N, C-alpha and C positions, 0 to 999 in steps of 0.2 A: 770920830767914827771910823771904823776900819772898813775899807772897801776891797782891798787886795791882800791876799796872803800868799807870800812866796815861800815855797817849801824846798828845802834840800831833799834829795832823793834817798841815797844810801844811808841807812842808819836813822832815817827820820820817817819816811813813808814805808819803806820796805827793808827787810833784813836780807841784804845781799852778800854778807860776809863769806859764807861758805862757797858760793859760786865764784866770787872774785878770787878767793884763796885757791880753789881748784884750778882755775884758769891760769893764775899766775904761777902756781907750782908746776903746772904742765909746761909753761914756757921756760921756767927755770930748769926743769929736767931736760928739756930739749936742747937747751944751751949748755948743758953740762954743769950747772950750778946746783948747790944743795937747796932743798925745799925749805919753806918756812912753816912754822906751826900755825894753826888756825888763830890762836890767841894773838900772835904777832901782827896779824892783819888788822886788828883793832886800831893800831897806831899807823899802819902803812897806808890805809885807804884815806881818801878825802882830799888829796892834793893833785888829782889828775893822774892819768895812767903812767905818764913818763916818770913822774916822781914816785909812783908806786914801784916801778921797775928799779929805779935808782936805789930805793930803800931796801928792796927785796934781794937784789943780787949782792954777792960778796963785795965789800968795799974796794978791794983791789981790782975788781973787774968792771967798775963803773966807767962806761964810756958811751959816747953818742952812738957808736956802731952797735954796741950791745943793747942799748935802749931800743934802737930800731929793730934789732933781731927779736927782742922780746915782744915788741909791739906786733910784729908780723905774725907771730905765733899766737899771742894772746887774743887778738881781736877776732879772728875767725873761730877760735875755740869758744870764746865767751859768747859770740853771737849765736852759736849753736846750743850752748849749755847754760846760758845766763838765767834761765828759769827753772833749772833742775831742782834747786832747794830754796830759791828765793820766794818769799811770801810777804804780803803786807803785814805789818805789826798788828797785833790784836787791837781792835777798836778803831783802826784807821778808816775802814769803809763806812761805818755809821757816823764817824766824825765828819767825813767829807759830805755825806748826805745831809747831815744836820746843818753844816755851814752853807751848803748850796741852797738849802731851803731859806736861809736868811738873805739870799741874794748876793753873797760874796763872790768875788772873782778869785781864781786860783792860778798860780804859775809854778813852774819847777825851775830851779836854778841849781845845776849840779856841775861838779868837776869831772863827772864821767863823760867819756867821749860822746859826741852828739848822737850817733847812730844807736849806741847802747841805751842812752837816756830815752830816746824816742820809743825804742822797742819795748822797754820795760813799762813806761807810762801807758802806752797803748795796750799792752798785754794785761796789766792789772787794773788800770783805771780808764779803760776805753769808754765807759759810760759817762764819765765826767769830762766836761769841757774845760781844758786849761787854756788860758789866753796866750800863754807862751810856754814852750817846753825847750829849755836852754841847757845845753851841755858844753863840754870843751870843744872848741872849734879852732881850726888853724887861723892864725892871725888875730885871735881874740884873747884877751888876758883871762886867766882863771881866777877864781875866788882866792883870796879875799878882795881882789879888785872889785870896786862897786859897779863897774860898767854893766855887769850882768843884771843887777838890780834895776838900773836905769832902763835897760832894754825891756825888762819885764813890765815896768811901769808904763812904758810907751804904748802898751796895748790897751790901756784904760785911759781914754782921753780926759784931761782935766784933773787927774788924780794928783794929790799932794803927798809929800813925804810923811806927814802925820797920819795919813790914811792907809799906810802900808805896814804890814808885819812880816818879818823874816823869821822862819822857823827852822831850826837845825839842831844837830847833835854834837857839833865839834867846835873847837877853838876857831877854825877857819870860818865857820858859819857866823859865830859871834863877831869876829873881826869884819866880816863882810857887811853885816848890818851896821856896825859902828862906822865903817868907812862910807857907807851910803847915807848915813844920817837918819836911819829909821829904827823903829823899835825891834828888839830881838826877843825871841822866846827860845830857850834851850830845852830840849827834850832829853830826859834822863834814861830812856829805854834804848838808846842807840849804842854806838861803838865806843864812846868816850865816857869819862867819869863826870859826876856832878861837880867835883872840885874844879875840873878843867873849865867847865861852863861858868861856874860861879866867879872865877878869876876875871871874867870880862863884864861882870855886873849886868847881866841881861835884864830886860824889862820884867820878864817872868821866867821861872823854871817850872816845868810841868812833868808829872810822873806818869800820866796816862793821856791818851788822845781826847777823852771826853772833857778833860780840864780845859782844853782849848775852846770848846763850845761854851763852857761856863764863862770864860774870860771875855769872849766876844759878846 
């Protein structure tokens, strides 16, 4: 029996690609670097903002100083513009309502920085109670390290690994679930391909949010 569903955020619950791309391109421009196309961000997102910057800037310019410069520009811009184009994927809201009616607990485990994660979850899903909203934090490992899963599970006393599902759209998400020893569900509407997800043999692949309700 499933008691807790841990969701990735970007590419799983909400389509954030355009706002992330705009903020990162703004930071690239301010640093004097060429911008990236929207399509390139499909592969750049999902591994934390520092890795986003390392992947977005020209290879010969990658340094910790430039990563810090990018971060100092990106975060205030994204905090202001992170909801300009971002929206929940079609079917996400009724899916959450249906799962909540079954008495399931929800958590978010994201590689987006903590402030941004909290802001977006509150903005779009403020009516739903998430037992944990977890993003990238200083001193904490990012996904696919399983610690974030264990932290989410700690909010549900007595829960066991076979009562947890991890839902995400990328190889990082599938690896996170595998590393944590829990079932994974890959969603095909996000930033990555079905083939990428299939390579990690997820417990299920789903093409629409309502399929998750059927599985549960």
